[in-house]
N, C-alpha and C positions, 0 to 999 in steps of 0.2 A: 504494500500500500504506500502511495506517495503521501506521507504525512503532511508535508508543507502544502502540497496542492489541495489536499482535503481540507486543511485548516483555512486556506483562502476561500475555498468554495463554501464552507460553512459560514465564514464571516460575511461573504456577499449575500448569502441567503438570509442571514440574521438581519443585516442592514436593510435588505429588501422588505423584510417583514416589519420593519420599524421598531425593532427591539434592541435595547441596550444589552450588554453582557449580563448585567445584574438581573434584568427582567427575564432573560432567557434562563438563567440559572434557577430562579425561583419557580418558573413554570415546569422546568425539566427535572427539578430536584437534584441539581448538581452544585458542587462548590464552585465559587468564582475562580479559584486557582486552577481547577481542572479544566474548565472551559477556556480560560486564557491560554493554558498550555496547548490544548488541542488546536486552537485557532492559530497559534504561531508555529505549529508543527513540532512541538517539543516533546510530545509523547509518542514513542515508537509503537506502532501497531495498536492504536487505541481500540478499546472494546467496541465490537460491532453493535452490541446492545446499547451502549451509550450513544453512539452515532445515530442509531435508529430512533432512540428516544428524542434526541435533539431534532432529527428530521420530522418526527411527528408533531412536535411543538411548532415548528416552522411551517408545517403544512406542505412539505415537499417529500417526494419519494426518495428512499435511500438509493435506489438504482439511478435516479436522476443526479444525485450528488456525486456518486462514484463515476457516472458517465462523464460528468463535467471534468473530473480530475483526469480521467484517461484522455479526454479530448485536449485538455491543456497540456498534457505531457507530450502531445504530438505537434504542438505549435512550433513555428520557426524559432530558431535561437534568437536571443535578444539582439545580437549584432545585426540580424537581418531585418528586424522590425523597426528599430529606432536609429537615429543618426548619432554621429560623434561630433563633438565640438573641435575647433581648431587646436584646442589645448588637450584633447584626448578624453573629454568628459562624455560619459554615456548615461550616467545616473545622477540625479540631483536630489539630495535630502534637504527638506525645509524644516526649520524649527517652527513651532507654533506660537507659544507665548513670547512676545517680544519681536516676532517677525511677521507672522500672519495676523496676529491680533495683539491689542494692548488691553489691560484691564485693572491691574492691582489697586492703584490708589483710589480710583472712583468707587470700587467695592468697599474698601476700608472706610472711606468717608461716609458712605451711605449707612453702613452698620453703625458707625459712630453717631450719626444723626438720629437713628432710630433707638439706640440703646443708652445714649448719654455717656458711653465709654469713650475715652480718648482714642483718636485714630491711630496714634503711635503705639498705644497699648495693644490694640487689635492687630496691627501689623507685626509687632514683635511676637505676639502669641501665634499668629499665622505661620511665620517662618520657623517657629520652634517645632512645628509638626509637619511642615511641608515636605521635607525629604522622606519622612516615614510613609506618608500617604502616597507620594509619587513613586516610591519603591514597591507599593502594594503591601507594605508591612502591617498596615492597619486599614480597616474598611472606612468607607465614607461615614457610616454611622458612628464609628469610633472617633474619627477625626472631628465630626461635628460636636460630639460629647466633650472631647478634650478641649476643643477651642472654646466652647461655651463655659466650661469650668475655669479655664485659664483667664478669661476676661470677666468672669463673675456674672453671667446671665443664665437664665434657666435653660434655654436651648437655642440652637441656631441651625440653619440649613444653608451650607455654603454655596451649593451649586446654583440656586436661583440668583444669588447676589453676583456670582461670577458671570453667568450668562447675561444678566441685565447690564453689567458693567463693561462687557466686551466691546471693544471698538475695532472693527476690521481695519487693516492697513491696506487700502484699495490698490495702491501701487504694487505692493508685494503680491497681493492675490492675483492681480492681472499678470504679473510675471510668472506666477505658478501655472496659471492656465496656459500662457504662451509656451512655457517650457515643456508642459505635458504633451503638446502637439509634436514636439521634436525629440524629446528624451524621455526615458523612464523617470518617474518622479515618485518620491515617498515623503512621509512625515517622520521626523525623529525628534521626539519631544519628552521632556520631563513634565508629566501631567498626571492629574488625579484620575481614578477609575471612572470610565464612562463619559469623560468630558469631550474626547474627540468625536465620539458618536453624537453627543449632544450638539456640538458646534456644527457638525455637518447637517444634522436634522433641522437646526435653527437657521441654516443658510448663512452662518457666520464665518465659515471657511468653505472653499469651493467643493462641491460634490462631484468630483471627477474620479477617474480610474487611477487609484494609487497602486503602484506596483508593490509597495511595502509600507506598512504603517508600524513604526516602532514606538510603542506606548510603554513608557518606563514602568507604569504600574502593572503591566503584564509581564515585562521582562524581569522585574525584580532588581533593577539597577538604574541609576540615574547618570546622566552626563555630569562630569567628565570621566566616570568610571569605565574601565576598559571593557567590561562585559557587554555593555550596551552597544559599543562600537563593533565588537566582534560579531554580535548577532545581526546588527544592521548590515555589516559587510557581507555576511553569509546570505542574507535575505535579498541583497541587491542582485546577485547573480553575475556580477562583473568583477573585474580586478580592482584592487585598492586605488590604483592611480587613475581609474576611470570614474571615481566618485567625487562629487562636489558637495560639501556641507555648507549651508548658509545658516548662520546663527548670530545672535546678538551678544553672546558671551565669548570673550577671548579665551577663557579657560577651556570651554567646550571645543573651540576651534583648534586650539593647540593639541588637544587630545586626538582630534581627527587627523591633524597633520602628522602626529606620531605614527598613525596607521598607514601613512602614505597617501592620504586623501588630499584633494584640492580643498581649500577652505576660503571662505569670504565672509567678512564681518558685515552685518547689517545694522544700521542705526534707524530704529523705528521712528525716531523724532526728526530725522532728516531723510525721509524716503526718496525724495526727488533727487538727492545726491547719490544715494546708495544704489537705487535700482538701475540707472543707466550703466553704472560701473559693473554691476553683476551681469546685466544683459550683454554687455560687450564681451565679457569673458565666456559667454555661452554661444558665441557666433558659430554656426555649424560649419563643417568642413566644406560642404557644397550645397 
C-alpha cells in the first residue's frame, strides 16, 4: 500500500466533505494523532478496518480511495509536470502566519477589550503555550484551558479570535496562486491543530492544489527544528537544492539553508518590496 498516496487521498476526501481532522476523529472514533499520522503517511500499512471506517464517515467507497492512490502512482514524474526556475527551483514552500496572513496583535487587543486583561499579559501567556500546541503536545481544549487560567478568566476559545483577526496578505497570496501554475507548491507552517483547514474553509488562504501541507501540529515538531524540514523535504519529492522556502523568520530560513534549500525572507509589512524580489527569483527557465 502507498501510505503517502493514501494519506493524501484521505485528506482530499476529508476536505471535500468539509470536515476538520478533529471533527472526523470524533465521528470515526479515532484519536487525533492516529488520523494525523495516516494523513501524512507515517503509519506503515494502516489497518484496512480503520481506513474503511474513515471512508464510511466521509461517504466514499474504500475501493474509490484505493483506486485514486493507484491512479496517482501512475502519474508522470514531477519533473514532467511542472517547470524549473532559472535558479533550479521546482518546489516552493510558503509559511502561513507572517507570510500569507497576519493576525497576532489584533486578536490580543480584542481579548483585552472584552476581558479587561492587559494585552501584554495575554500575549505573554499566549507565547508561553504556543510551541506546545503547535507541536501537537496539547489539544486545543487544553490550550484554551491553560490560556484562560494563565490570564485569570473563566474560559476562552482561541480559534474564533484568530480567524476574526486574520488579515490576508493579498500580494503574497497572489504570488502563491501565480507560483502554483508553474511549480509544485506547499505550506510549511508552525500552526495550531485545525487552523489550516479553517483558513482554507474561510477563504483566508487560497484553496488551491497543494502538493504538500506540512502542519507542525501533525508532524510533532516546529521550525526551526530539523525534523520538520526532513519531513517537508521527503514530502516534496524533489532534491534539496530544488526547494525554495519563503518565511518571515530568519531562524527558520537559516535552518532551511542548512538542508541545502533556497530561502527568501518575506516582510509582511513591506509586501510591495518583498514580492517582486521573490517573483524575480522564480522566473522559469523557459
